DRENDO-1510 file (C-alpha; in Angstrom, 1 decimal, always signed):
<recs>
REC; n; res; u; v; w
REC; 1; MET; +0.0; +0.0; +0.0 .
REC; 2; LEU; +2.8; +2.3; +0.9 .
REC; 3; GLY; +4.6; +1.5; -2.3 .
REC; 4; ILE; +1.6; +2.3; -4.4 .
REC; 5; SER; +1.2; +5.7; -2.7 .
REC; 6; TRP; +4.8; +6.5; -3.3 .
REC; 7; LEU; +4.5; +5.7; -7.0 .
REC; 8; ALA; +1.3; +7.8; -7.3 .
REC; 9; TYR; +3.0; +10.8; -5.8 .
REC; 10; LEU; +6.0; +10.4; -8.1 .
REC; 11; LEU; +3.8; +10.2; -11.2 .
REC; 12; PHE; +1.8; +13.3; -10.0 .
REC; 13; GLY; +5.1; +15.2; -9.6 .
REC; 14; LEU; +6.4; +14.3; -13.0 .
REC; 15; GLY; +3.1; +15.3; -14.6 .
REC; 16; PHE; +3.1; +18.7; -12.9 .
REC; 17; ALA; +6.7; +19.3; -14.0 .
REC; 18; ALA; +5.8; +18.5; -17.6 .
REC; 19; ILE; +2.8; +20.9; -17.6 .
REC; 20; ALA; +4.9; +23.7; -16.0 .
REC; 21; PHE; +7.6; +23.3; -18.7 .
REC; 22; ALA; +5.1; +23.4; -21.5 .
REC; 23; PHE; +3.6; +26.5; -20.1 .
REC; 24; PHE; +6.7; +28.5; -19.3 .
REC; 25; ALA; +9.1; +27.3; -22.0 .
REC; 26; PRO; +9.5; +29.8; -24.9 .
REC; 27; ASN; +7.7; +28.9; -28.1 .
REC; 28; ARG; +9.7; +27.4; -30.9 .
REC; 29; GLU; +9.7; +29.2; -34.2 .
REC; 30; ALA; +7.5; +27.5; -36.7 .
REC; 31; ARG; +9.4; +25.9; -39.6 .
REC; 32; PRO; +9.0; +27.8; -42.8 .
REC; 33; ASP; +7.8; +24.6; -44.5 .
REC; 34; ALA; +5.4; +23.7; -41.8 .
REC; 35; ASP; +1.9; +22.7; -43.0 .
REC; 36; ASP; -0.5; +25.1; -41.4 .
REC; 37; GLY; -3.5; +23.6; -43.2 .
REC; 38; VAL; -3.7; +26.4; -45.8 .
REC; 39; LYS; -2.1; +25.7; -49.2 .
REC; 40; THR; -1.9; +27.8; -52.3 .
REC; 41; ALA; -2.8; +25.9; -55.4 .
REC; 42; ALA; +0.1; +26.1; -57.8 .
REC; 43; SER; +1.1; +24.0; -60.7 .
REC; 44; PRO; +4.6; +22.6; -60.5 .
REC; 45; ALA; +5.1; +23.7; -64.1 .
REC; 46; LEU; +4.7; +27.3; -63.0 .
REC; 47; GLU; +7.3; +27.1; -60.2 .
REC; 48; GLN; +10.2; +27.5; -62.6 .
REC; 49; PHE; +8.7; +30.9; -63.6 .
REC; 50; SER; +9.0; +32.4; -60.1 .
REC; 51; PRO; +10.3; +36.1; -60.0 .
REC; 52; THR; +13.5; +34.9; -58.3 .
REC; 53; ALA; +14.2; +32.3; -60.9 .
REC; 54; VAL; +13.6; +34.7; -63.8 .
REC; 55; ALA; +15.6; +37.5; -62.2 .
REC; 56; GLU; +18.7; +35.2; -61.8 .
REC; 57; SER; +18.7; +34.1; -65.5 .
REC; 58; PRO; +19.8; +36.2; -68.5 .
REC; 59; PRO; +16.9; +37.1; -70.7 .
REC; 60; ASP; +18.1; +35.1; -73.7 .
REC; 61; LEU; +18.8; +32.0; -71.5 .
REC; 62; VAL; +15.7; +31.7; -69.4 .
REC; 63; PHE; +14.0; +28.3; -69.2 .
REC; 64; LYS; +14.8; +26.2; -72.3 .
REC; 65; PRO; +13.5; +22.8; -71.2 .
REC; 66; ALA; +14.2; +19.6; -73.0 .
REC; 67; ARG; +10.6; +19.5; -73.9 .
REC; 68; ILE; +7.8; +22.0; -74.0 .
REC; 69; THR; +5.6; +21.7; -70.9 .
REC; 70; TRP; +3.5; +24.9; -70.8 .
REC; 71; PRO; +0.5; +23.3; -72.6 .
REC; 72; SER; -0.1; +21.1; -69.6 .
REC; 73; LEU; -1.2; +24.3; -67.8 .
REC; 74; VAL; -4.2; +24.4; -70.1 .
REC; 75; ASP; -5.3; +20.8; -70.3 .
REC; 76; GLY; -3.3; +19.0; -67.6 .
REC; 77; SER; -1.9; +16.5; -70.1 .
REC; 78; GLU; +1.7; +15.6; -70.2 .
REC; 79; ALA; +1.6; +14.6; -73.9 .
REC; 80; GLU; +3.8; +16.5; -76.3 .
REC; 81; VAL; +1.9; +19.0; -78.4 .
REC; 82; PRO; +3.1; +19.8; -82.0 .
REC; 83; LEU; +4.0; +23.4; -82.9 .
REC; 84; GLU; +0.9; +24.0; -85.0 .
REC; 85; ALA; -1.3; +23.0; -82.2 .
REC; 86; ARG; +0.6; +25.1; -79.7 .
REC; 87; VAL; +0.3; +28.1; -82.0 .
REC; 88; ARG; -3.5; +27.6; -82.2 .
REC; 89; MET; -3.6; +27.2; -78.4 .
REC; 90; ILE; -1.7; +30.5; -77.9 .
REC; 91; GLU; -4.0; +32.3; -80.3 .
REC; 92; GLY; -7.0; +31.0; -78.4 .
REC; 93; LEU; -5.6; +32.2; -75.1 .
REC; 94; GLY; -5.0; +35.6; -76.5 .
REC; 95; SER; -8.5; +35.8; -78.0 .
REC; 96; LEU; -10.1; +34.6; -74.7 .
REC; 97; GLY; -8.3; +37.3; -72.7 .
REC; 98; GLU; -9.2; +35.9; -69.3 .
REC; 99; SER; -6.9; +36.8; -66.4 .
REC; 100; TRP; -5.8; +33.1; -66.0 .
REC; 101; CYS; -4.6; +33.1; -69.6 .
REC; 102; GLY; -1.9; +35.7; -69.0 .
REC; 103; PRO; +0.5; +33.6; -66.8 .
REC; 104; ILE; +0.2; +30.7; -69.2 .
REC; 105; LEU; +1.2; +33.0; -72.1 .
REC; 106; VAL; +4.2; +34.3; -70.2 .
REC; 107; ALA; +5.2; +30.7; -69.4 .
REC; 108; ALA; +4.8; +29.9; -73.1 .
REC; 109; TYR; +7.1; +32.7; -74.2 .
REC; 110; LEU; +9.8; +31.8; -71.7 .
REC; 111; GLU; +9.7; +28.2; -72.8 .
REC; 112; GLU; +9.3; +28.4; -76.5 .
REC; 113; GLU; +12.3; +28.3; -78.8 .
REC; 114; GLU; +10.4; +28.4; -82.1 .
REC; 115; ALA; +10.4; +32.0; -83.4 .
REC; 116; GLN; +6.9; +31.5; -84.8 .
REC; 117; ALA; +5.5; +30.5; -81.4 .
REC; 118; ARG; +7.3; +33.3; -79.6 .
REC; 119; GLU; +6.0; +36.0; -81.9 .
REC; 120; VAL; +2.4; +34.6; -81.6 .
REC; 121; VAL; +2.7; +34.7; -77.8 .
REC; 122; LEU; +3.7; +38.4; -77.9 .
REC; 123; ALA; +0.8; +39.2; -80.3 .
REC; 124; ALA; -1.5; +37.3; -77.9 .
REC; 125; LEU; -0.3; +39.2; -74.9 .
REC; 126; HIS; -0.9; +42.4; -76.9 .
REC; 127; GLU; -4.4; +41.3; -77.8 .
REC; 128; ALA; -5.2; +40.3; -74.2 .
REC; 129; ARG; -3.7; +43.6; -72.8 .
REC; 130; TYR; -2.1; +41.4; -70.1 .
REC; 131; ARG; -0.1; +43.9; -67.9 .
REC; 132; ASP; +1.6; +41.5; -65.6 .
REC; 133; CYS; +4.0; +40.2; -68.3 .
REC; 134; GLY; +7.2; +41.9; -67.2 .
REC; 135; TYR; +9.3; +38.8; -67.5 .
REC; 136; ALA; +8.2; +38.0; -71.0 .
REC; 137; LEU; +8.5; +41.7; -72.0 .
REC; 138; GLU; +12.0; +42.0; -70.6 .
REC; 139; ALA; +13.1; +38.8; -72.4 .
REC; 140; ALA; +11.5; +40.0; -75.7 .
REC; 141; SER; +13.1; +43.4; -75.4 .
REC; 142; HIS; +16.5; +41.7; -75.4 .
REC; 143; SER; +15.8; +39.1; -78.0 .
REC; 144; PRO; +18.3; +38.7; -80.8 .
REC; 145; HIS; +15.4; +38.6; -83.2 .
REC; 146; LEU; +14.3; +42.0; -84.6 .
REC; 147; ASN; +10.7; +41.0; -85.0 .
REC; 148; GLU; +10.4; +40.1; -81.4 .
REC; 149; ARG; +11.9; +43.4; -80.2 .
REC; 150; ILE; +9.4; +45.3; -82.4 .
REC; 151; LEU; +6.5; +43.2; -81.0 .
REC; 152; ALA; +7.8; +43.9; -77.5 .
REC; 153; VAL; +7.5; +47.7; -78.2 .
REC; 154; GLU; +4.0; +47.2; -79.5 .
REC; 155; LEU; +3.1; +45.2; -76.3 .
REC; 156; ALA; +4.7; +47.9; -74.1 .
REC; 157; ASP; +2.7; +50.5; -75.9 .
REC; 158; ALA; -0.5; +48.5; -75.4 .
REC; 159; ILE; +0.0; +48.1; -71.7 .
REC; 160; ASP; +1.6; +51.5; -71.0 .
REC; 161; ALA; +4.9; +50.1; -70.0 .
REC; 162; LEU; +6.8; +53.4; -70.3 .
REC; 163; ALA; +10.0; +52.1; -68.8 .
REC; 164; ALA; +10.2; +49.4; -71.6 .
REC; 165; LEU; +9.5; +52.1; -74.2 .
REC; 166; ASN; +12.2; +54.3; -72.9 .
REC; 167; SER; +14.7; +51.4; -72.9 .
REC; 168; ALA; +13.8; +50.6; -76.5 .
REC; 169; LEU; +15.0; +54.0; -77.6 .
REC; 170; THR; +18.5; +52.8; -77.2 .
REC; 171; ASP; +18.0; +49.7; -79.4 .
REC; 172; PRO; +20.7; +49.5; -82.1 .
REC; 173; GLU; +18.1; +49.0; -84.8 .
REC; 174; LEU; +16.4; +52.2; -85.8 .
REC; 175; ALA; +13.2; +50.4; -86.6 .
REC; 176; VAL; +12.8; +49.3; -82.9 .
REC; 177; ALA; +13.8; +52.7; -81.5 .
REC; 178; SER; +11.5; +54.5; -83.9 .
REC; 179; ALA; +8.6; +52.4; -82.9 .
REC; 180; ALA; +9.3; +53.3; -79.3 .
REC; 181; ALA; +9.6; +57.0; -80.1 .
REC; 182; TYR; +6.3; +57.0; -82.0 .
REC; 183; ALA; +4.6; +55.3; -79.0 .
REC; 184; LEU; +6.0; +57.9; -76.7 .
REC; 185; ARG; +5.1; +60.8; -79.0 .
REC; 186; LYS; +1.4; +59.8; -78.6 .
REC; 187; ARG; +1.8; +60.5; -74.9 .
REC; 188; MET; +4.0; +63.6; -74.9 .
REC; 189; ASN; +1.9; +66.2; -76.9 .
REC; 190; GLY; +4.9; +67.9; -78.5 .
REC; 191; SER; +7.5; +67.5; -75.8 .
REC; 192; VAL; +8.9; +64.3; -77.2 .
REC; 193; ALA; +12.1; +65.9; -78.5 .
REC; 194; THR; +13.2; +66.9; -75.0 .
REC; 195; HIS; +12.2; +63.5; -73.7 .
REC; 196; LEU; +14.3; +61.7; -76.4 .
REC; 197; GLU; +17.4; +63.6; -75.5 .
REC; 198; ARG; +17.2; +62.3; -72.0 .
REC; 199; TYR; +17.9; +58.8; -73.3 .
REC; 200; VAL; +19.8; +59.1; -76.5 .
REC; 201; SER; +22.3; +61.5; -78.2 .
REC; 202; ARG; +21.0; +64.6; -80.0 .
REC; 203; GLU; +21.9; +63.1; -83.3 .
REC; 204; ARG; +20.0; +59.9; -82.6 .
REC; 205; ALA; +17.0; +61.9; -81.3 .
REC; 206; GLU; +16.9; +63.8; -84.6 .
REC; 207; GLN; +17.0; +60.6; -86.5 .
REC; 208; LEU; +14.1; +59.3; -84.4 .
REC; 209; LEU; +12.1; +62.5; -84.9 .
REC; 210; ASP; +12.6; +62.3; -88.6 .
REC; 211; ALA; +11.4; +58.7; -88.5 .
REC; 212; ILE; +8.3; +59.3; -86.5 .
REC; 213; HIS; +7.5; +62.3; -88.7 .
REC; 214; VAL; +7.2; +59.9; -91.6 .
REC; 215; LEU; +4.9; +57.7; -89.6 .
REC; 216; THR; +2.5; +60.4; -88.8 .
</recs>
């Protein structure tokens, strides 16, 4: 009987100590990857297009996978899609113009290596007036292909991306810089000459003014 009482007092003391420790001990920081029961739905195919991943990659080298995966963001299928079908899919996304279409188009531009597909993506972003396309716009502005850089200016004009237009003024190709100058002229109401000289030499500004005079 005495032994049982002693054991009961011991267990009671240990239980009280455990409760006191739990109450007074400092809370541990939650692990960043702890599951708090709330998860953001995100396709693994979009994780490679995070702002950090894009920012750390040169524009001409971003995301060239062994196979094209962005169509799976539309239909969930992992099957390979031929170029012609991808182009039709891109055109459809641009015509649809829903907010969920924009990130898929950006993913398509960053993945595609075919010039035809990349140009169609830029045209679709233009048609959809999708503004949150900075990664694709930046990459297109530095593309080695002239057509893509001109399409990038047209996209920047459509979504009022003035920083991209100002940057395009320094493009080595007069056609790209002139397109940017023309887009800016529509917004400047006669003060475009002063604006141009903030970004390019006076000689280059005069060339651009002559070029946009022909366009008007």
